[in-house]
Structures are given as C-alpha cells and as structure tokens.
N, C-alpha and C positions, 0 to 999 in steps of 0.2 A: 592621442585619443583623449576626448573630453568626457568625463564620467561624473555622475551625481550619486550621492548617498547621504542619508540623514541630514538633508539641508546643506551639505557640503558639495562643492564642485571642484574637481581636480583635473588639471591638464597634465597627463603623463609625459608629454613632450618637453614642456618648459618648467614643470614642477610648481606651477602656480596653484595655490589652494585658496579657496574663498568659502566663507560661511554666510549664507544669505546676502551675498554680494560684497561682503567685507573681506579684504585680503588678509591672510594669515601667513606670517613669516615661517618658513621651514629652512632648516640647515640643509646643505647639500646631501648628506647621508640620510637625513630624514626624508627628503624628496625621493631619493633612490629607493629607499626601503618601502615607502608607501606605494611607489610605482610597481615594485616587485610583487607586493601583496595583491594589488588590484589586478595586475596582469595574470596572476595565478590564483584568482579567487576560487575558493572551493577546494584548493589543494593544500595539504599539510606540508609546510616547508621546514626542513630540518635546519639546525644552526649552521651546519656545514654548507648547505645550499645558500643560505643567506650570506654567510661570510664570503663564499666564492663569488657570488653575483654582485653584492653591494660593495664589498671592500676589495674584491678582486685580488690584485697582487700584494696589497698592503697586509703586513702581519699585525694582527690585533688579537686580543683575548676575546673569549666568548662573552665576557662581561660587557663588552662594548655593544654586543647585540642586545643583551638584556636592557641596557640603559637606553638605547635608541628606541626600542619597542615601548619601554615605559614612557618615554617622552612623547611618542606618537599617541599612546593611549590617553595621556593627559590632554592632548589637543583635540582628538577626534572622538574620544569616549572609550571607556574601559572595555566595553563589549565588542568593539570593532575587531580586535585581534584576540583570538582564543588561544590559550595555552593548552597543549596536550603533553602530559608528563612523559619525558624521555623520548618523545617523538618530534616535537617542534611546535610550530604556530600556524594558524589558519585564519584567513580573512572570514569574518563572521556576520557581515551585514550585506543586504542586497545592494547591488549597484546597477545602474542603467546608463546607457550612453546618452549624453546630453545632445540636444538638437539646437541648431542655430537657425533662426528664422531669416528667410530671404527678404530683401527690401521690397516695398510695394512697386508694381510695374507702372503705376500712373505717374511716377516721378520721372522727369526727363533725365537722360544720361548726363547732360551737362550740369544740370542742377544737382544731381546726385554726386557727381565727381567733386563739385565745389563744396557741397556739404561735408563730404568725407574728408577733404583736405582741411577744412576748418576744424572739424571734429578731431582729426588726427593731431593737429597742432595743439589744441587744448588738451587732448588726452596725453600727449607727450609731456607737456608741462606738468600735468597732474601726476603722471608716473614718476617723473624726476623728483618732484616734491615728496611724493609718497615714499619713493625709494630712500631718499635722504632721511625722512622721518623714521622709517622702519630701521634703517641702519643705526641711527643714533639712539632710538628708544627701545627697540625690541631686540636688537643684537645683545647677546649676553656680555656683560661687563667682565673683563678679566678679574679673577679673584686674586687679591694680594694677600699673601701669607707672611706676616711679620714675625721675625725670628728673635726670640730672647736668647741671651747668652746661656750656654749649657754649663753651669757651675764652673765658670772661669775658663772654659775651653773655647778659644777663639780661632783656632787654626783649622776649623772644619769648613771646607769650601762648598758653599751651597749655591747651586745654579738651577735654572729650570729650562728644560728644552721644550716645554709645552707652552702654547700660546694662550691657553685658557686660564693659566694662573702664573704668578711670579713669586719667587721667594726673595725676601728682602730683609736685611737687619732692621730692627726697630730703631727709628730715628732717635728716640729718647727713652731711657730706661724708666718704666713706671714705678711709682712708690710700691713698696712691698713686693717687688718682683720675685724675691726669694720664696714667697708663699705661693707661687704660681701653680704648682702641682696640686695643691689642696684647695685653691680657690681661683681656677682659671677664668670663670665667667665674671667674677668681680673685677679682676685685673683687666679683662677685655672691656668691660663697661667703662672703666676709667680712661680708655684710650679711643674707643670707636663708637659709632652709632649705627651704621648701615651694614647690610649683610655682604658687602663686597670685600670686607676686611676680616681676616682670621688671624689668630695669634697662636704661635707654636713655641712651646718651651718644654724643658725637661731636664733630665739629669743623666750623666754618663757614669756608669759603674765599671771599673776595671777588674777583669777576671784574669785567671791564669792563661786562658786560651783565647782571649779577645776582650771585647767591651760589649755591654748591653746599654742601650739608650732607651730610657723610659720617657715617654712624651705625652703631652696632651695637646690636641688641636681644638681651639675654641672659636666658635662663630657666634652669631647673634642668637640663633635658636638651636643649633646642633653642636655636638662636641664628640670627641673621640679620644680614647685612652688606649695606648698600645706600647709595644716594645719592639726594638730592632736589635739584632745581634750582628756583630761584625768581627771578623778575625783581625782586622787592621783598622785602627782609628782613622787613617787617611781615607779609607773607602766609605766612611760613615756618611759623608755628604751625599754621595751617589745613592746610597741605600735609602736615605731620607727622601730624596727626590723620587726614587722608585716607589716608595711607600705612599707618598702623596699622590702620585699618578694613579696607583691602584685605588686609593680612597676616592679620587675624582671619578674613576670608572664606576665605583659603587654608588655614586650619586650623593656623596657627603656634602658637596658644595652647591648642589641644586637648590635654588631659592624658591622654586615654584611648585613644591610638593609638600604635602602634609606629612607629619610624623607617621601616621597610620599607613599612608601610601609608601613611605620609605621603608617601613618595617616589612610590608608585603614584598617589596622589591628585594630586600635583603634575604628574606625567607626563600624566595624563588631562586636566587643565585646560590644560596647555601645548599639547596636541594640538588643542584647540578654539580657544584664544585665547593666542597667544604673548605672554609677558611677559619682557622682557629680563633682569630680575634673577632670575626663576625659571629661565629657560634657563641662565643662568650658574651658578646653584646646582646644577642637574642636571648640567651639563657637568663641574663639579669633582667631583661625586659619582661619576659613571661613569668619569672619568679615574682617580680614586683606586682604583677596582676593576679598572683595566686595560682597560676597554672604550673604547679611544680613538676608534674609529669613531663610536660613539654620542655621545661627548663632542664630537667635531668637528662632528657634525650640529647640535647645539645652538649651538655657537660660530659656525658659518656663518650660522645664523639671526640671531644678534645682529649680526654684521658687515654684514648687508644693511640695517641701520637707517640712516636719514638721518644725515648728519654735523652734528648739532645740539649745542649746549652741553649740553642735557639728557641726550643719549645718550653724550656723550664719555667719562665715567668707566667705564661698563659696557663700551663698545666697546674701550677700551684694555685693560681686564682680559681681555676675550675675545681680543684680539690677543696678549697675553702668554701666556695659556693655550695658544693655538694654536701659538705659536712654541716653547714648552717641549715640547709633544708632538712637533713636528718635530725638535727638538734631541735629545730622548731616543731617537728612532728613527734618528738619524744623518743626517737630512735637513737639513744645516746651511744650504744655500742657500735652501731653502724657509723655514726659520726666520728667516733674515736678511731675506728679502723680506717676510715677514709683519710684522716689526718696523718696516721702512722704509716701509710703506704708511700708517702712522699720522701724522697731522699733530699735532706736539707743541706748536704755538704757544700753546694755551690751558693748557698744563700748568704754566706758570711759577709759579702760585700754589698748585697742588695738589701739594706736594712729595712726599707718599708715593707717588703714582703715578709721578712723575718718578724717584724713587729706584728703584722696581721696574723701570722701563725701563732705567736705567743699569746695574743689576745684571744684567738679562737680556742686554743687549748686551755687557757685559764678559765674562761667562762664555761666551757664544757665540763672541766673538772669541778667547778662550783655546782653546776647542775647535777653532776653525778655524786655530789656530797663527798668530795675528795679534797679536803683542805690542804693536805700535804702537797698535792700536785699543784694547787693554786699557789701556795707559797713558793714552790720550786719555779714556777713560771715568773713570779714576781722577782725572784733572785736572778733568773736568767735575763729578765728585762733590765734590771739594775746593772748587770754586767755589760749588756749591750750599750747602755747609755754612756759608759766610760770610753767607748771606742769612737771612731771618727764618723759621727753622725751629726747632722746639722741641728739648728735650734728647734725647728718644728718637730723633728724626730724626738728630741729630748722632752719637748712639751707633751707630746702624745704619750710618751712612756710615764711621765709624772701623773697625767690624768688617769691612765690605766691603773697605775699603782694605787692611786687614791681611792678609786671606786672598789678595787678588789680588797684593799685594806679595810674598807668599811664593811664589806661582806664578811670578812674574817673577824670583825670586832676589834681591829687595831685602830682605836680612835685617835691616838696621838699621831700615828703614822699617816693616817688619811689626811689630816690637816697639814702636816709637814709637806707632803707631796703636793697638795693643792696650792699651798703658798709658793712652793718652788715653781710650779707651773705658771702662776700669776706673775711671779717675778721675772720669769723668762720673757714674757710678752713685753714687759717694760724694758728690760736690759737689752734684748736682742731686736727690739723694734719690730716684733711680729704684728700682723694685722689685728686690730681690735676685735674683729669678728671671732677670733679664737677665744675671747672672753666668754662666749656662750657656754663652752664646756665648763669653765670655772664656776660661773653663776649657777649652772644646772646642778652642780654638785653641792653648792651651798643650799639650794632648794631641797635636794635629797637628804642632806644632813640636818636640816632645820626642822624643828617641831612647832615653831611659832608661825601662825598663819599670816601675820602682817609682814614678817621677814620673807616668807615664801612669795607673797604677792609682789613685794618690792623687787626681788630678783627676777621673777618671771616677767614683770613689766620691763625690766632692763633688757632681758634676752630678746624679746620680740621686736625691740627697736634696733637691734644690731643688723648689719648687712648679711644677706644670705650667701652661703657658699656651697660648693659641692659636698663639703664635709660637715658643715654645721646645720644644714637645712632641716635635718630630722630633729635636732635639738630645738630649733626655733618653732617648728610645727608642734612638737610634743609640748613645749612650753605654752604655746598658744592654747592648746586644749586644756592643759593643767590650769592656766589662768582663768579660762572660761568656767571650769568646774569650781574653782575657788570663789569666783563671783557668785555662782549659784549657791554654793555652800553658805556664803555670807548673806544670802538673800538680796544681793545687789543686782537685781534684774536689769536696771538701767545700764550699769557698767557692762554686763554680759551682752546686752543688745548692741551697745556702742562698739564693743569689740568685734562682733560679727559684721557690723556695718563697714568696718575697715579691715576686713579679712584679707591678709596677704599670704596666708598659709597655702602651700601648694599640695601637700599630701593629706591635709585634714579634710574629712568629709563634712562639708559645710551643712548639708541637709540634716545630718545626724545631730549636730549641735543646735541647729535651728529648731529641730523637733524637741530637743531637751528643753529649750527655752519656752516653747509653746506649752509643753507639759507643766513646766513650773508656773506658767500663767493660766493653768487649768483650761487650756484649749486643746483637749485631747483629740478630737476629731480632725482638727487642722494638722496636728502632729502626725497622726496616722496617714492622712492623705499625702503629706510631704514624704514620709518614709516609703510609702508604696511607689511614689513617683521616683524616688532615689533608687529603689530596688529594680524597677523596670529599666531605668536608664543604665544602671550598672550591667544588667543582663544584656542589653543591646550592645554595649561597648565591650563585652566579654571580660569585664572587670570582676573576676571571681571574688577577690577580697572585698570590694565594694558591695557586691551582692550579699556576701555573708554578713557583713556589718549591718546592712539594712535589715536583713532577715532576722538577725539576732534582736535588733531593737523592736521590730514588729512582733516577734514572738513574746517579748517581755511586756509590751504595752497593750497588745490586743487582749480582750477578755477571754477567759478560759472557755466560754460558750460560743465564741466566734468561730465559724467554720474555717475562716481564712487562716487561723492560727495553725491548724493542722497542715496546711499547705507549706508554711514556712518551716514547721517542724520537720516535715519530710525532706525539704530542700537541705536543711542543715544536716540532717542525718546522712543524706547522700554525699555530702561534701566533708565528711570526717569530723563533724562537730558533736559527736556522741558524748564526749566527756563534758563539754560545755552544757549540753542539755541536761545531763545528770546533775550538774552543780545547781542548775536553776530550781530543781526540786527541793533543794535545801536552803535556798535563799529567799528572803521576803521579796514580794513584787514591788 
C-alpha cells in the first residue's frame, strides 16, 4: 500500500519513504514500526503489541521501542506519533492512499515499451548510485569506545557483541590520563574531533563483597557518569559491555538529537521504568535549571531503593544532592538529617564519595555556625589523606582544608594547605587546569585589587573541565565586576566580546555594562528579552536572575516592577526582596 501524509509518501510493502520526492533512509525496524502504525492508524498500540509485531521472536527491552519511536519522530515529526501515558502510542496525522496515474492512451504500445525499457535502465543506474550513496553517507557509523586503563588493572576482557559500537583499548595513552575522572572532556579533546569516538575511563574500588567500577563515558557533546558493581572482577568486562548496551538503548550515542530532545526521551523512559542512574542525571539537570521540586521527586525515587552494595554509590549521590537543595533553601536541619541517614560503613574504599560527604558536612556545619564540627571534618579529611588515595584526591583535600581554615580564621593553615595543593600539581604532574582552584583561593584571600585582577585573568585562560568550569565562570564574572569597579569599561566590553563562559548570564553582564554607560533603557530592554527567553526555556534560575535585575533597575513608579516583584515572591525570593528595602538602589 502506498500512502501519503504531511508531504511524505510511504510504501508499506518495500519500506520506501520519500519527502517531496526525496528518498529518506529508514532502518528495517523503523520501516516495520512505521508500517505497523499506518496500518493501525487511529488505534492506540501498547508496547506489548509493538514488541510482538515488530520485533516478533527477538527478546529486547521496552527501551528499544522508545528509542525507535523517538527516531521516527525525529524523521517524520514529533506530532505524528502521540504518547498516551500507561496505554501506548497512536498514529496522529491524517493519511490517504496515493494514486498512480496511468500513461496516456495516445502513445503506441511499442513506443511505450521502448520508453519504459530506457527509463528502467536509467532508473536502475540511479537507484544503484543512490543506494551506494545512502549506504555510505546516511547509514550510522559504528561508534568506537576507546578504553583507558582502569588504575593499572589490565586483565579485564572487554568485547562487544553489538554491531553499532565497538570497545577498543586506546592506542596511545594521552597526557594527564590520571586526571580523566575529573576532566574527561579535556582528555577527549586531546585525542578526537568527531562524534564517532568516545572515551571510557574510570577506577576500580575493591570491597569485601566485590568491586565497584566508577566510570565516565565522554563524547563530543554528551557524557555519562555511573557505577557498576560486580561480585567478581573477572565478570566486570561483561557488565561494562551490558551497561554500554543499555546506554546505547537510552540514546546516549545518537548524534542527530538535541540535548532537549534527549532529556525528553529520558523522562519518558524513566516514567515507564525507573533507572537509578537516569533518575540521578535528570535530578541534576532540573536542579541546575532551578526546578528543585522536580529534582527532589527523582531523588526520592532513588532513595527508596534497597540498601545494597550495588545501589550504594547512586544513593549516596542522591543524598548529597538532596542535602544541598535543603541547604541552599535554608533548611539546615533537613539537610543534616539527610546526610545522617546514610550508612557510610562501605565508603572506606570509595574515597571520592567520602570526600564529597566530608565537604558537604563541613560546609553545612559552617552554615549552622558550628566551628567544632567544621574542625572535626577537617581532621577527618586529614586522616583520609594519609590513606591510599591518589594525587588528585589529596589535592582536593588540601583545597578543601584551605578554604575551611580561612572560614575558621586559621590564616597560617590556609596558606600551608594552599601551598601543598600547588606543590602537588608540579610534583605529581597533575593537569594545569587544577591551578584554577589555587588561583581562586588567592583571589579570595587577597585584599589588593591589582592582585585579584592578575589571578582572575590567569584563571579564565585555563582549560575548562567538568570540575573547574564553575571556578572559571565565577572568575569571569568577578573579573568583569572588577573592571567595572575600576571604571575600566573598555576592558569590561572586551571581556564580554570574548565570552567563553558557559554558565554566566551574558545578558545580565551586558546590561550592567549598559547601565555603567548610562544607557538605562537599552539595559532594561535586554533584561526583559533575557527574562522572556529564560521563561520559554523553562530556565527558572535564569528567569529569577533577570527578574531580580529588572526589579532593581526599574523605577519604583514603573508598573512592570510589580510584575517582577510578584514573580520573585511566587518563586521563594521573599528574603531577597526584604533585603532590597534596606539596600541603596
């Protein structure tokens, strides 16, 4: 049957799809699924029906259905296939049977046959050429996942039974490979350029009842951080392959989808089958956007998991995220209760998680004005540094000790710890990107504006990593404000022109510059545009920041000011609004 819909034409017999006459390549299962939807247009099809008809005897997970539907939507449009929660999917656009016009009767039979033979020969050649072109250009390239050594363990047998990706040892160990867990994207960029290559590296921690493998998968635009538990080190290779297969089904390696589309896909799958690592990823994503209620819902789902060794790393990360949300909202007792509910007995060997717990408890104790507990956490960290942790772990502990010592007024100790951290970078050949933390502390400890500017300018020139990006972006904003403070508007403008910061709101800084140049109306217009854009993108934090600026800069007689006041009040900014009454405009 040949059907038409939305300028598409599809032959259900041979699976050929065209759009305005141009052929579109479909994989076999995409062809079968599209045929099934069209043949049952108007009927809601359950996942079970789809699996039974399209995949037949082959045993696959429900996630394969989600992925294939997502791929079809990307080709023929999001609205073509409608999702009905807990029921299934339904074809949602009108279709009509296509008609084929008959040849004119005036043409003689002999002439028509000759014309058809010639046309058939030409068409065959075109189809052969087109088929070769489609095969070589539109067929998905196999994804190669290059493997870094796992802290000296080389007897893990890694193979891949899937044709869509292959696992292979990295031909040559990159510089600073030991820093991979803290800066995977930087290491990836030193080796590859295109999205067909991924890098997998991690660390194996030996426990009494097995091993836990912490790993990061890094591609050109996406990344994944996760844990694998195994009772036997010899089985770890198979479990890694199984995990990569699942991530492939989740769409991690798809190169033709936006981050927003992928997040929607993960949310859809999480609604059907909750997966702890997916829920944690979504929780962090929505927390970063300011949607803390949504983040807490995902975190609560994780914290309901059984207390097994396999679940322990993800559950602790969920605890930490939940505690941070409570702390940032001023709910210190709730944050402390969250941290105290976790059994840390098995954390002794997984020092990065223990470090994060020490850091969270120390900063919470400081916020609760409990210097004794801050000192206790410092001592705990010092003891941890004596055990078998690597150089980057000791570096992080020295940095933590330095900033907490400063908060406690231990001036001599804060510089000793900072010097120890800087010395480790040189002695252990850690990546220079780690200097961002050292320089930032010199900025925080200094009272001389020239010294502050010098170190800030050093920081923003350092490479970005998953760990130091917030330092670089924070320093970018600090440097911009220092230029404004010094009335160096030329330097501030030049800094914005070369903005590489990812988490800094460029519109807010540009508005500050316009205000410094007495261009108030242009600044207000820019902030209103930023507010509307953040609202459209569901970026709650961005909306709040823009609304704060508009509330401050709009005149008290401006009716729009009340609009932003009400928005801030609805979004928990009452204390901020109260502070504005006591601060000069």
